[in-house]
C-alpha positions in Angstrom: 38.9 46.3 5.3 36.4 48.3 7.2 37.4 50.9 9.7 36.5 50.0 13.3 34.3 52.5 15.1 36.2 55.2 17.1 36.3 55.3 20.9 33.9 57.5 22.8 35.1 57.5 26.5 38.2 58.3 28.5 38.9 57.2 32.2 38.0 60.0 34.6 41.3 59.7 36.3 43.2 60.7 33.2 41.0 63.7 32.5 42.0 65.3 35.7 45.6 64.1 35.9 48.9 66.0 36.2 51.6 63.7 34.8 55.2 63.4 35.8 57.8 61.8 33.6 60.7 60.0 35.3 63.8 59.0 33.3 64.6 56.1 35.6 68.4 56.0 35.2 68.6 59.7 36.3 66.1 60.0 39.1 67.3 58.2 42.3 70.1 55.6 42.8 69.6 53.4 45.9 72.5 51.0 45.6 75.4 53.4 44.8 76.1 52.1 41.3 75.5 55.5 39.7 72.3 54.6 37.9 68.8 55.3 39.1 66.6 52.4 40.1 63.1 51.5 41.4 64.1 51.3 45.1 65.4 54.8 44.7 62.0 55.9 43.3 60.3 54.2 46.1 62.3 56.2 48.6 61.2 59.4 47.0 57.5 58.6 46.7 56.5 61.0 49.5 58.0 63.8 47.5 55.9 63.0 44.5 52.8 62.8 46.6 53.6 66.2 48.2 54.1 67.7 44.8 50.6 66.6 43.9 51.1 64.7 40.6 48.6 62.0 39.8 50.5 59.8 37.3 54.1 58.8 37.0 55.3 57.8 33.6 58.5 55.9 33.5 60.7 56.0 30.4 61.6 52.5 29.2 62.5 50.2 32.1 62.6 46.8 30.4 65.6 44.5 29.9 67.8 46.0 27.2 71.4 46.3 26.1 70.8 50.1 26.3 72.2 51.1 22.9 69.3 53.6 22.8 68.7 54.2 26.5 66.2 51.4 26.8 64.3 52.0 23.6 65.9 48.8 22.3 63.9 46.3 24.3 65.3 42.7 24.8 62.4 41.5 27.0 59.1 43.3 27.5 58.1 41.3 30.5 61.3 41.8 32.6 62.5 44.9 34.4 66.1 45.8 33.4 68.4 44.5 36.2 70.0 47.9 36.6 66.7 49.2 37.8 65.9 46.3 40.0 63.4 43.5 39.6 59.8 43.0 38.7 59.0 42.9 42.4 60.7 46.3 42.8 58.5 47.8 40.2 55.5 46.2 41.8 56.5 47.8 45.1 56.6 51.2 43.4 53.1 50.6 41.8 51.7 49.7 45.2 53.3 52.6 47.0 52.0 55.0 44.4 48.5 53.5 44.6 48.5 54.1 48.4 49.2 57.8 47.7 46.6 58.1 45.0 49.2 58.0 42.1 49.0 55.8 39.1 52.0 54.4 37.2 52.3 54.3 33.4 55.1 52.6 31.5 56.8 53.2 28.2 55.8 50.8 25.4 58.1 50.5 22.4 56.0 48.6 19.9 57.7 49.3 16.6 61.0 47.6 17.1 63.0 45.5 19.5 66.7 45.1 20.3 68.6 42.8 18.0 69.2 40.8 21.2 65.5 40.0 21.7 64.6 36.3 21.6 62.0 37.0 18.8 64.7 38.5 16.6 67.2 35.8 17.2 64.6 33.2 16.2 63.7 35.2 13.1 67.3 35.5 12.1 67.6 31.7 12.0 64.2 30.9 10.3 63.4 32.1 6.8 59.7 31.3 7.5 59.5 33.7 10.5 58.0 37.0 9.5 57.8 38.8 12.8 60.4 41.3 11.4 60.8 42.8 7.9 63.3 40.8 5.8 64.5 41.2 2.3 66.9 39.3 0.0 68.4 42.6 -1.2 68.9 46.1 0.1 65.8 48.3 -0.2 65.3 52.0 0.4 66.6 53.8 2.3 69.8 51.9 2.0 71.1 52.9 5.4 68.2 51.2 7.1 68.8 47.7 5.7 71.2 45.7 7.8 72.9 42.4 6.8 71.3 39.4 8.5 73.3 38.4 11.6 72.2 34.7 11.8 71.9 31.8 9.4 69.1 33.6 7.5 70.3 35.3 4.3 69.5 38.8 3.3 68.8 42.0 5.2 66.5 43.3 7.9 64.9 46.7 8.2 66.0 48.8 11.1 63.7 51.5 12.5 66.4 53.8 13.9 69.7 52.5 15.0 71.0 49.3 13.3 70.4 47.4 16.5 66.7 48.2 16.5 65.1 45.8 13.9 61.6 46.9 12.9 58.8 44.6 13.9 56.6 43.7 11.0 53.1 45.2 11.2 52.7 45.1 7.5 52.6 47.6 4.7 49.7 49.7 3.7 50.6 49.4 0.0 52.1 46.6 -2.0 55.0 47.3 -4.4 56.1 44.8 -7.1 59.6 46.1 -6.8 59.7 45.2 -3.2 58.2 41.7 -3.0 59.1 41.3 0.7 56.2 43.6 1.7 53.4 41.9 3.5 49.8 43.2 4.0 48.7 44.1 7.5 46.6 40.9 7.8 49.4 38.5 7.0 50.4 36.1 9.8 53.6 37.9 10.8 51.8 41.3 11.4 48.9 39.6 13.1 51.3 37.8 15.4 52.8 41.1 16.4 49.4 42.6 17.2 48.7 39.7 19.4 52.0 40.1 21.1 51.2 43.8 21.8 48.0 42.7 23.6 49.8 40.1 25.6 52.5 42.6 26.7 49.9 45.2 27.8 47.7 42.6 29.5 50.7 41.3 31.5 51.4 44.7 33.0 47.8 45.8 33.3 47.2 42.7 35.4 50.0 43.9 37.7 48.5 47.3 38.3 50.0 49.4 35.5 47.5 52.1 34.6 48.5 52.5 31.0 51.3 53.1 28.5 52.9 56.0 26.8 53.4 54.5 23.3 56.7 55.3 21.6 56.6 56.4 17.9 53.0 55.2 17.7 52.6 56.4 14.1 55.4 54.4 12.7 54.2 50.8 12.9 52.6 50.1 9.5 55.0 51.0 6.7 54.3 53.0 3.6 51.1 54.3 5.1 51.0 57.9 3.8 47.7 58.8 5.3 48.2 56.6 8.4 44.9 54.9 7.7 46.1 51.3 8.5 48.1 52.6 11.5 45.0 54.2 12.8 43.0 51.0 12.3 45.6 49.1 14.2 45.3 51.4 17.2 41.5 51.6 17.0 41.6 47.8 17.3 43.8 48.0 20.3 41.6 50.6 21.9 38.5 48.5 21.5 40.3 45.6 23.1 41.3 47.8 26.1 37.8 49.2 26.4 36.4 45.7 26.5 39.0 44.0 28.8 40.6 46.9 30.7 38.3 49.9 30.6 40.1 51.9 33.3 43.5 51.8 31.5 44.8 54.4 29.1 47.2 54.8 26.2 49.0 58.1 25.5 50.8 58.3 22.2 54.0 59.7 21.0 52.5 60.7 17.7 52.4 64.5 17.8 49.1 64.9 16.0 46.2 64.6 18.5 43.6 65.4 15.9 44.5 62.1 14.2 45.8 59.9 16.9 43.0 60.4 19.5 40.2 59.6 17.0 42.2 56.6 16.0 42.1 55.2 19.5 44.5 56.9 21.9 43.2 58.5 25.1 45.6 61.4 24.6 48.6 62.5 22.5 51.5 64.8 23.1 52.3 68.0 21.2 55.9 67.2 20.3 59.1 69.0 19.5 59.7 67.1 16.2 56.3 67.5 14.6 54.8 70.9 13.8 55.2 74.2 15.6 52.8 73.9 18.5 55.3 73.0 21.2 58.4 74.6 19.8 56.5 77.9 19.4 55.9 77.9 23.1 59.3 77.2 24.6 62.0 76.1 22.1 64.5 78.9 22.2 66.9 77.1 19.9 69.6 77.1 22.6 69.5 73.4 23.6 68.8 70.2 21.8 67.7 71.6 18.4 67.7 69.9 15.1 69.5 71.8 12.3 66.4 71.3 10.2 64.1 73.2 12.6 63.3 76.9 12.3 64.7 79.3 14.8 61.7 81.6 15.1 61.4 83.2 18.5 59.3 81.3 21.0 56.6 83.0 23.1 58.0 82.1 26.5 61.3 83.8 26.3 62.8 86.9 28.0 63.1 88.8 24.7 59.3 88.7 24.2 59.3 88.4 20.4 57.3 85.2 20.0 53.7 84.6 19.1 51.0 82.3 20.6 49.3 82.0 17.2 51.0 78.8 16.0 50.1 77.0 19.2 46.6 78.4 19.4 45.8 77.4 15.8 47.2 73.9 16.2 45.5 73.4 19.5 42.1 74.6 18.2 42.3 72.3 15.2 43.2 69.3 17.4 40.4 70.1 19.9 37.9 70.2 17.1 39.0 67.0 15.6 39.1 65.2 18.9 35.5 66.2 19.7 35.7 65.7 23.4 36.7 62.0 23.4 40.3 62.4 24.5 43.0 64.9 25.4 46.1 66.8 24.3 49.1 66.4 26.5 51.5 69.3 26.9 55.0 68.6 28.3 57.4 71.0 29.9 60.2 68.9 28.3 61.2 65.3 27.9 64.2 63.1 27.6 64.5 64.1 23.9 63.9 67.9 24.2 65.4 70.8 26.0 64.4 71.6 29.5 62.6 74.8 30.3 65.7 76.4 31.9 67.8 76.5 28.8 70.3 79.1 27.6 69.2 82.6 28.2 65.9 81.4 29.8 67.0 80.8 33.4 65.2 79.1 36.3 63.9 82.4 37.6 62.1 82.9 34.3 60.2 79.6 34.1 57.4 80.1 36.7 55.1 81.8 34.1 55.4 78.6 32.0 54.1 76.5 34.8 51.3 79.0 35.4 50.2 78.5 31.7 50.8 74.8 31.7 48.7 74.2 34.8 45.8 76.4 33.8 45.4 75.6 30.2 42.9 72.8 29.1 45.5 70.2 28.3 47.1 67.4 30.3 50.1 69.0 31.9 53.2 66.8 31.9 56.2 67.7 34.1 59.6 66.3 33.1 61.4 65.3 36.3 63.5 68.2 37.7 61.8 70.9 35.8 59.7 71.7 38.9 62.9 72.9 40.6 64.3 74.6 37.6 67.0 72.1 36.6 68.6 73.3 33.4 69.6 71.8 30.1 73.3 71.2 30.6 75.4 71.9 27.4 78.5 69.9 26.9 77.1 66.7 28.6 78.8 63.7 27.1 76.9 61.4 24.7 75.6 58.4 26.5 73.5 55.5 25.2 72.8 57.0 21.8 71.7 60.4 23.1 73.4 62.5 20.3 71.4 62.2 17.1 74.1 63.9 15.1 71.8 66.6 13.7 72.0 69.1 16.5 69.7 67.1 18.8 72.0 66.7 21.8 69.5 65.0 24.0 71.9 64.2 26.9 71.7 67.7 28.2 68.2 67.0 29.4 69.1 63.7 31.0 71.4 64.7 33.8 70.8 63.3 37.4 68.1 64.7 39.6 69.3 67.2 42.1 67.9 66.3 45.5 70.3 68.2 47.7 73.6 70.1 47.7 75.7 67.2 49.1 78.0 64.9 47.2 76.2 63.3 44.3 73.4 65.8 44.7 71.5 63.2 46.7 71.1 61.2 43.5 73.8 58.7 44.2 76.6 57.8 46.6 78.7 56.7 43.6 81.9 58.6 42.7 81.5 61.2 40.0 83.1 59.0 37.3 80.5 56.3 37.9 77.4 58.4 37.5 75.1 57.7 34.6 75.8 61.2 33.4 77.7 64.0 35.1 75.9 66.3 37.5 75.2 69.9 36.4 78.5 71.6 37.3 76.9 74.9 38.1 77.6 75.6 41.8 74.3 77.5 41.9 72.3 74.6 40.7 68.9 74.2 42.4 68.0 71.2 44.6 64.8 69.8 46.1 66.1 70.3 49.6 66.9 74.0 49.1 63.7 74.6 47.3 61.6 73.0 50.0 63.2 75.4 52.5 62.3 78.4 50.4 58.5 79.2 50.3 59.1 81.4 47.3 61.0 78.9 45.2 59.8 77.6 41.9 59.1 74.3 43.4 56.6 75.7 45.9 55.0 77.8 43.2 54.5 74.6 41.0 53.1 72.7 44.0 50.6 75.5 44.7 49.6 75.7 41.0 49.0 72.0 40.9 46.9 72.2 44.1 45.0 75.2 42.6 44.2 73.2 39.4 42.8 70.4 41.5 40.8 72.7 43.7 39.2 74.6 40.8 37.7 72.5 38.1 37.5 75.6 35.9 41.3 75.4 35.5 41.3 71.8 34.4 41.2 70.0 31.1 37.5 70.1 30.4 36.3 73.7 31.2 36.1 76.1 28.3 38.8 78.7 27.6 38.5 82.1 25.9 41.7 84.0 24.9 41.2 87.7 25.6 44.6 88.8 24.6 47.2 86.6 22.8 50.2 89.0 22.9 52.1 90.0 26.0 50.6 89.6 28.5 48.7 86.5 27.5 45.2 86.8 29.1 42.5 84.2 29.0 39.3 83.2 30.8 38.6 79.7 32.1 35.0 78.9 32.4 33.0 81.9 33.4 34.8 82.4 36.7 38.6 82.5 36.4 41.1 84.8 34.7 44.7 84.0 34.0 47.4 86.5 33.1 50.9 85.3 32.0 53.8 87.6 31.0 56.9 85.5 30.3 59.0 88.3 28.9 61.5 90.5 30.7 59.7 93.8 30.0 56.4 94.7 31.8 53.2 94.5 29.8 49.8 96.0 30.1 46.5 95.6 28.3 42.9 96.7 28.7 40.5 93.8 29.0 36.9 94.9 29.3 34.5 92.8 31.4 36.9 91.3 33.9 34.7 92.4 36.8 35.6 92.1 40.4 38.3 89.5 40.9 39.9 87.7 43.9 43.5 86.7 43.6 44.3 82.9 44.0 48.0 82.7 43.0 49.6 86.0 41.9 53.2 87.0 41.3 53.6 90.5 39.8 50.2 91.0 38.2 47.5 93.6 39.2 44.0 93.9 37.7 42.3 97.2 38.3 39.0 97.2 36.6 39.7 96.6 32.9 43.4 97.4 33.3 45.8 94.5 33.5 49.4 95.2 34.4 52.0 92.5 34.5 55.6 92.8 35.6 58.3 90.9 33.7 58.2 87.1 34.3 54.9 87.4 36.1 51.6 85.6 36.3 48.3 85.8 38.1 45.3 83.5 38.6 42.1 85.1 39.7 38.5 84.2 40.3 35.3 86.1 40.7 
C-alpha cells in the first residue's frame, strides 16, 4: 500500500485562533436539572465574544449512556437529550458565527457505546465485522469482554468494558490471533466510510471541525503508527477536497507525527512525554502514579526547567515544516487546572502571558481564565477516576458565574448538580472578576486582544529564546520582547540588544537597557 501525499495547507482561521474548551455538562444549566446544556451556552455567548476566543470546542455532546462522560457514543448524529436537541446546537453554532466564533465538536472514532445500534447489530451477526470479535480471549485478557448478544465469543474493549473497539484493522497479522483483519478488509473500510459520513453530517450544519479523541489508537498493533497515519492522511485528503475550510485537531500528543499524517494541529498532552507536564504539572492534582514528579517550570518554588518543553517543541516544529500547528492547553477535562495545590489563582497570570505570546495554538479550558481551581475530594462521576492517581473529576466542577446560589451555573439544589461546586468561600466568579479591572480575567482578555492586534505574538512569527531560566525571556519577530517570571522570588538577567522598548502589557517587570528585572509572579510584553 502506498502512502498518500501529506497535506500542505491549513485554514487561515485556525492559524490565528484562540481556542476555548467547554465541558458541556459543567458550563451553564438553563433548565435547572443540574447539568449544563446548549441553551445555557447560548445565554453566555456574549461573554465568550467579549473574552475574545475564536473557537469553541465542545467535549462530547452526542447521545450516550455516559459511562465515560460521553466518550461512549450511542448515536453520532444526535445531541444527548440532557444537552438539548440538534436544533439547540444549531442555534449555538449560528450565534457563535454571528460573533465571529467557530464551533468544533469532539469526535470519538475508536469505539462506541455498547448501546450503539452498530454494536447491537454486530453482537447478533457473526458476519458483521464493524467491531473486533474473537472466539477466545486474547491479550490483554482484561480487554476482552464476553459477547452480550446471540453472537458467541468476545469483543475487544478500548477502555472501559462498555466501549467496544471499532474495527479499523490491524497493521500486522498474527497466526495466533486469526480474528485480525487487514486495514483494507470490508469491516475496517466500512468504518472509514462511516467516519466521513459523520463528519460530513456536522460539517454541512456549520461545524468548523473536530477534536479527534485518541486519534493514534484506531489501527491495532501498529507499532510505528504507519497505517494509522495513512488512515488520517486519507481523511485529510477528503476534507481538503470536499470541505477545505474545516479542520481536525488530534488528541495524539505527538505533533511531529500527527500533523504530517494529516491533522491540522495536535495537542501537547499530559499523558505522553514531558512537554506539557514540564510546564505546569505540579503533581498536586490529577497525576498518574506512573508519571515523574520533577518540578515544573511554572511553579512558585522556581525549580523547574524549560528545556524539556523547548526540545520537544523544536523537534515538533521541524517535523511539521509549517503545514500545521501545535496546540497548547491550559488544562482539560482529564488534567489538572492551572490553579492547583500550592499554585493559586494569583500565581497563574504569567502562564497566560506565556500561553498567549508563544507560537502555538493557545487553548483555554473553561474557567481557567477566572482562576477556577482543581478541587480535591470531588466525587467520582461518570468514570472520572481512572484508579491510578488520575482523579479527573477535580477539573470538571461547574463554572462559577457569580457568587449566588449555584454559582450562577444552575438553579438546581446542590444535591442535583452534575458535580459539587468548589466549596471554597473565596472561589472566583465571572461577575466578581468583571468588576475588578485587575483580575486574572481582565488580564487574560487583554492578552488575547494583544495577540490579535500584534501578529508578531501569534502562531507564525519566529521566536528566539534569550534566557530560558528565571525569568524566561524571548523575542517574537524582530519587534517584541516577552518576559515571564512564574516563581515567587524575583529574578533578573542581562539581555544585550533589547534596545528601546515600549510596554504593551506589563505586571511587575522593568527593562532598563540590557537589564531585565522581574518581580515574583510577573510578566511583561514589550515592543520596539
